[in-house]
Each structure stands twice: as C-alpha cells, then as structure tokens.
C-alpha positions, 0 to 999 in steps of 0.5 A, spaced: 499 500 500 502 506 497 503 511 504 501 518 503 501 524 507 494 524 512 494 516 514 498 517 521 494 523 522 489 524 527 482 527 525 477 532 528 470 533 526 466 540 528 459 541 528 460 549 526 453 551 529 454 548 537 462 548 537 464 556 540 460 562 539 464 569 540 458 574 538 453 572 543 447 570 538 447 563 540 450 560 534 457 558 533 462 560 529 468 561 525 472 567 530 470 560 535 474 555 532 480 560 531 480 561 539 480 554 540 485 551 534 490 551 541 485 547 545 485 542 538 493 543 537 494 541 545 489 534 544 493 532 538 489 533 533 491 535 525 485 534 520 479 539 522 473 537 519 467 542 519 461 541 518 457 545 513 458 553 514 456 554 506 451 560 505 444 556 507 437 557 509 438 551 514 432 547 513 437 541 514 443 545 519 446 547 512 446 540 508 441 545 503 446 550 500 444 555 497 451 559 494 456 553 494 462 560 494 460 564 500 459 562 508 453 564 512 453 570 515 450 566 522 457 563 522 462 569 519 465 571 513 470 568 508 475 572 511 474 569 517 475 562 513 481 565 510 483 565 516 481 559 519 485 556 514 491 560 514 491 559 523 490 552 522 496 552 516 501 555 522 500 549 526 501 544 521 493 542 521 488 542 515 482 543 514 476 539 510 470 542 509 463 539 507 462 537 500 454 536 498 454 535 491 447 530 492 443 536 492 443 543 494 437 547 497 431 550 493 433 557 494 440 556 489 440 560 483 441 554 480 434 551 482 430 558 481 432 559 475 429 551 474 423 554 476 423 559 471 425 555 464 423 548 466 426 546 459 432 550 458 439 549 461 438 549 468 432 545 468 437 540 466 441 541 472 436 538 476 431 531 475 424 534 472 418 530 472 411 532 469 406 532 473 401 527 473 394 526 477 393 522 482 399 519 481 407 520 483 413 519 478 415 514 483 413 511 490 420 511 493 420 514 500 425 520 502 431 520 508 427 524 512 419 521 510 414 522 504 414 522 498 420 524 494 417 528 489 414 535 491 411 540 486 416 545 482 414 551 484 410 555 478 410 549 473 406 542 471 412 538 474 415 535 480 423 535 483 426 529 486 429 530 493 431 524 496 433 528 502 428 534 504 423 538 500 428 543 500 434 540 497 433 538 490 437 532 487 442 535 482 443 531 475 449 527 475 448 525 469 448 532 466 456 533 465 455 541 464 452 540 472 459 536 473 463 541 471 460 546 475 461 541 481 469 541 480 469 548 478 467 549 486 471 543 489 478 547 486 477 554 488 476 550 495 482 547 495 486 552 490 484 556 496 488 552 502 483 546 503 486 540 506 480 536 502 473 534 503 468 530 507 462 528 502 457 526 503 451 522 501 455 521 495 452 514 493 445 517 492 448 521 486 447 514 482 439 513 480 437 507 477 435 509 471 429 509 467 425 511 474 421 505 476 416 504 482 419 498 486 414 494 491 410 498 497 414 496 505 410 500 509 402 502 510 404 509 506 404 505 499 411 507 498 418 504 498 425 505 503 429 509 497 435 504 498 431 499 494 432 503 488 440 504 490 441 497 491 439 497 483 443 503 482 450 501 477 456 506 474 457 510 480 465 509 479 465 513 472 462 519 477 467 518 482 473 516 478 471 524 474 471 527 480 477 524 483 482 526 477 479 533 476 480 535 482 482 531 489 488 528 485 492 534 483 492 536 490 494 531 493 488 533 497 484 528 502 477 526 501 473 522 506 466 518 503 460 517 506 459 511 504 454 507 508 453 501 502 458 499 498 459 493 495 465 488 498 468 487 491 467 494 490 471 497 495 478 497 493 475 502 488 472 506 493 479 507 497 485 502 494 492 506 491 487 509 486 480 510 490 476 515 489 477 517 495 483 517 501 479 514 506 471 512 507 467 512 514 466 504 517 458 504 519 458 498 520 456 499 527 452 505 526 448 502 522 446 495 526 440 493 528 436 498 523 429 497 521 425 498 515 419 500 519 423 506 523 427 507 529 422 505 534 423 497 532 431 498 531 435 493 534 440 496 540 447 493 540 450 488 545 458 488 546 459 483 542 455 485 536 460 491 536 466 486 537 463 483 531 461 490 527 469 492 528 471 485 526 467 484 519 469 492 517 477 489 519 476 484 515 474 486 509 479 492 509 485 487 510 490 492 508 489 495 501 487 501 504 484 505 511 478 506 513 476 511 517 474 510 524 469 512 529 464 512 535 459 518 533 458 524 529 453 529 528 447 525 525 448 519 531 447 520 537 453 519 542 458 514 543 457 512 549 450 513 550 449 508 544 455 502 544 455 501 552 450 497 555 444 503 559 446 503 566 453 502 565 455 508 562 462 513 567 468 515 566 471 507 566 467 505 560 467 510 556 475 510 556 475 502 554 470 505 548 474 509 546 481 505 546 478 499 542 476 504 537 482 508 537 487 503 536 483 498 530 487 500 524 485 506 520 484 514 521 481 515 528 476 521 527 473 524 534 467 528 534 466 535 539 466 532 545 467 526 544 474 527 548 469 528 553 465 523 554 459 527 552 453 523 553 445 524 550 441 529 552 435 527 557 428 529 553 422 531 557 417 532 551 418 532 543 417 540 544 424 540 546 426 536 539 429 541 534 431 534 528 427 534 522 429 526 522 427 525 529 420 529 528 419 525 522 422 519 526 417 520 532 410 520 527 413 513 524 412 511 532 406 514 534 403 512 527 404 504 528 401 504 535 406 506 540 404 511 546 407 518 547 412 517 551 413 510 548 415 513 542 419 518 544 423 513 548 424 511 542 427 516 538 430 520 543 435 515 543 437 515 537 436 523 536 441 527 532 440 532 537 444 528 542 451 530 538 448 536 537 447 540 543 452 544 545 460 544 546 461 544 554 468 548 555 466 550 562 461 549 568 459 557 568 453 559 564 451 555 558 456 550 558 461 557 557 459 557 549 455 562 549 453 568 552 447 569 549 442 564 548 444 557 544 440 555 538 438 548 542 439 547 550 445 545 553 445 538 556 444 538 563 450 535 566 455 540 563 456 542 570 460 535 571 463 533 564 466 540 561 474 542 558 475 546 564 474 541 570 477 535 565 483 539 563 485 539 570 484 532 572 489 528 570 485 521 570 480 524 566 476 521 559 479 528 556 486 526 559 486 518 557 485 520 549 491 525 549 494 519 552 491 514 546 493 520 541 500 520 543 502 513 543 500 514 535 505 519 535 510 516 538 516 514 534 517 508 538 510 505 537 507 508 531 509 504 525 505 499 529 499 503 531 499 506 523 500 501 519 500 494 523 496 488 521 490 488 525 488 480 527 483 478 532 484 475 539 479 470 543 475 472 538 469 467 541 470 469 548 463 473 550 463 481 552 471 481 551 474 485 545 481 484 544 485 484 537 493 485 535 497 490 532 503 488 528 508 490 525 516 490 527 512 490 535 506 486 537 501 490 541 495 487 544 489 491 546 484 488 550 477 490 552 473 487 558 466 490 556 461 488 562 462 490 569 464 482 572 472 480 571 474 476 567 481 472 566 484 472 560 491 468 558 496 472 554 499 469 549 506 471 551 509 475 557 508 482 556 513 487 556 510 493 557 503 496 559 502 503 555 495 504 556 490 503 562 484 506 564 486 503 572 491 504 577 493 497 577 494 490 572 493 485 575 498 480 572 500 472 574 506 470 570 502 469 563 495 470 566 492 477 567 485 479 571 481 484 567 477 488 572 470 490 569 471 495 564 478 495 565 482 496 557 489 495 556 494 496 550 500 491 551 507 490 548 508 483 549 516 480 548 518 479 541 
C-alpha cells in the first residue's frame, strides 16, 4: 500500500453551530473555531473537518446549500474562513470542508432558474418530471419521510429530493452540472483547504429509468435504498471527480459511504481509490429497521466487536478506513455503545481505546474527547432535528404511546450530538454569552473541558494518551500501519486484538462489570495504556477489572 501524508494523522469533526460562539448570538462561529485551535493542537489533532458553514437557509442544518462560494453570515465571513485556514496551517493542521453535492438548496440560484425555465439549461441540473393527476413519478420514500417528489413552483412539473423537500437532487448525469461541481471543489482547494468530507455521495447515481418498487409501509412508499441497490456506474462519476479535483491537489477525501459492495472497496479506497478513505458505519447501522427507529435493535458488546472486526477483515491492507464512535448524525457513542446503566468514565475510556487502536484513521467528534453523553428529553417539543420529529410520528403511527415513542427516538436523535460543546461549568457551559440555539446538556457542570483538563484521570487526558501513543516514534509504525488480528474472538464481552508490525501490541477490553481472566499469548513487556491505576498480572495471566482496557507491548 502506497503511503500518504494523512495516514498517521488524527482527525476531529467540528459542528460549527455548536462549537464556540464569540458574538453572543447563541450560534457557534468561525472566529470561535480560530480561538480554540490551540485547544485542538494541544489535544493532538492534525485534521479538522467542519460540518457545513456555507450560505444556507438551514432547513437541514446547512446541508442545504444556497451558495457554494460563500460563508453563511451566521458563522462569519469568507475573511474568517481564510484566516482559519491560515491559522491552522501555522499550527501544522489541515482544514476539511463538507462537500454536499448530491443536492443543493431550493434557494440556490440554479434551482430558481430551473423554476423560471424548467425546459432550459438549469432545468437539466435537476431531476424534473411532468406532474400527473393522483400519481407520483415513483413511490420512493425520502430519508426524512414522505414521497421524494415535490411540485416545482410555478410549473406543471415535479422535482426529486431524496432528503428534505428544500434539498432538490442534482442531476449528475448532466456533464454541465458536473463541471460546475469540479470548478467549485478546485476553487476551495486552491484556497488552501486540505480536502473534503463527502456527504451522502452514493445517492448521486440513480437507477434509470426510474420505476416503482414494492411498498414496505402502510404509506404505499418504499425505502430509497431499494433504488440505490439497483443503481450501477457510480464509479464513472467518482473517478472523474477524483482525477479532476482531489488528485491534482494531493487532497484528502473521506466518503460518507453506507452501502458499497465488498468487491468495490478497493475501487473506493485502494491506492487509486475514488477517495483517500471512507467511514466505517458497520457499527452505526447495526440493528436498523425499515419500520423506523422505534423498531431498531440495541447493539450489544459482542455485536460491536463483530461489526468492528468485520470491517477490519474486509479492508485487509489495501486501504485506510476512517473509524468513528459518533458524528453529527448519530447519538453520543458512549450512550449508544455502552450498555444502559454502565456509562461512566471507566467504560468511556475503554470504548475510546478499543476504537482508537483499530487500524485506520481515527476521527473524534467534538465533545467525544470529554465523554459527552446523550441529552435527556422531557418532551418532543424540546427536539429540533427534523429526522427525529419524523421518526416520532412514525412511532406514533405504529401504535406507540407518546412516552414510549419519545423514549424510542430520543436514544437515536441527532440532537444528542448537536448540543453545545461543554467548555466550562459556567453559564451555558461557556459556549455562549447569549441564548444557545439548542439547549445545553444539563450534565455540563460535571463534564467540561476546564474541569477535565485539570484532572489527570479524566476522559480528556485519556484521549491525549491515546493520541500520544499513535504519534510516539517508537510505536507509530505499529499503531498506524500494523496488521490487525482478533484475539479470543469468541469470548463473551471481551474485545481483544493484536496490532502487529515491527512490534506486537495487544489491545484488550473487558466489556462488562464482572471481572474476566485471560491468558496472554506471551510475556508482557510493557503496559502502554490502562484505564485503571493497577494491572493484576500473574505470569502470563491477567485478571481484568470491570471495563478495564489495556494496550500491552508483548515480548518478541
């Protein structure tokens, strides 16, 4: 495998709206990110991915872009963005932006022109179909619920939106549209961006000609994924985009790819892959149900282990996957992957180490390094996220009582990750002097940067140790490039694996409160990471405390 500049890095995702507010309007901003760069540098971060801060009506929190060449005034100015890129560069850090090109906003100039002249140039930038009485062009259900077709204002046509109705899908079959996309990508890369995280990219290829599928709910519609399974030829678009944009700039690109087929993985992230990397969503999608969130199955420790190992086995050594515990679209990982009632600093550290030591590029989502948790919802009126509101309605329609429906969707709500970053135990967790756009998690007095920075035993300082090990010249080759081999794979509630290169490391996590004893395959030379003050070793036997995690260097 060819080595690349980004492989030994540590990445961090910022959700700008919730990170740090400098002007008191309750919304995080780019000057706030600039102000906190030294915090991120001290943590050990090299690559910073910003969720969208382009000009947008924020129907879907910035993933509905009305101008790809401008910064939304809520977040700052283009001068602020230039300053952020420059200040990051001074610190040896790279800025990634979100590339959202499956769709734009219905307030984008292209869409407005399509409404004015649906048969003209810009009408062909979208998927438009003639409107028929009492009949939709297809029975596909959007990701946010309801049909994917909406009336095109002022015309007798309808347009396709696989997400929100304010997010019309762009027609990638049109070469003129693709040229506009590449022009924009190169404009940003020429500015000094390190690269992009690529949003919802599998959706750009539709199965044509469009047709209906078997309905899977009472609404007579079918899950959009049915169409995507049938779509072929996306590689032509992705390869062209790589060659025209990322490759000439040696830029880093990471794809949000949910359903690539196993045999296609080398095409996506091999030496000449469409992207540098792609996220591992195997754990994220586990237990999903076509019926809705209310019907999802909770993930167990053994499920989590199996999901991680499946991905690692698929990747082999041909590519670098990006490993996550959480992101802006998911609940907080510690509330999702640690069994209910077991979430505490000890188990949070165990989860952190088990994920961070996997082969691939580690991504930390803002607040993950503090062990931020899901927010308690007392009422559906406290929810902002459009996806959660839709799933709540789905649960009610399925017969759940309001309390049960709220509980079912609260565990998975995207609002859990979007509550403001917890900087201190002061007012609004130190996020803003104004009124925060989304309420602060009430546990901010216990979980915050200021408090954890002063406590050597905090989750924050544990993350710093993990990052320091990844960057340690003595262990870097093994941690970054070493092969991953599962150890005692079938042992219940134990997740353990080797990392092998010039050294042999063993990562062991006891995923329960009951103690477990294991026999090491060889003598322990050194304990590199431990979330307890002690290790109980007797010869080659180790007694693991509840939720203890160890990274051991084994004797050669």
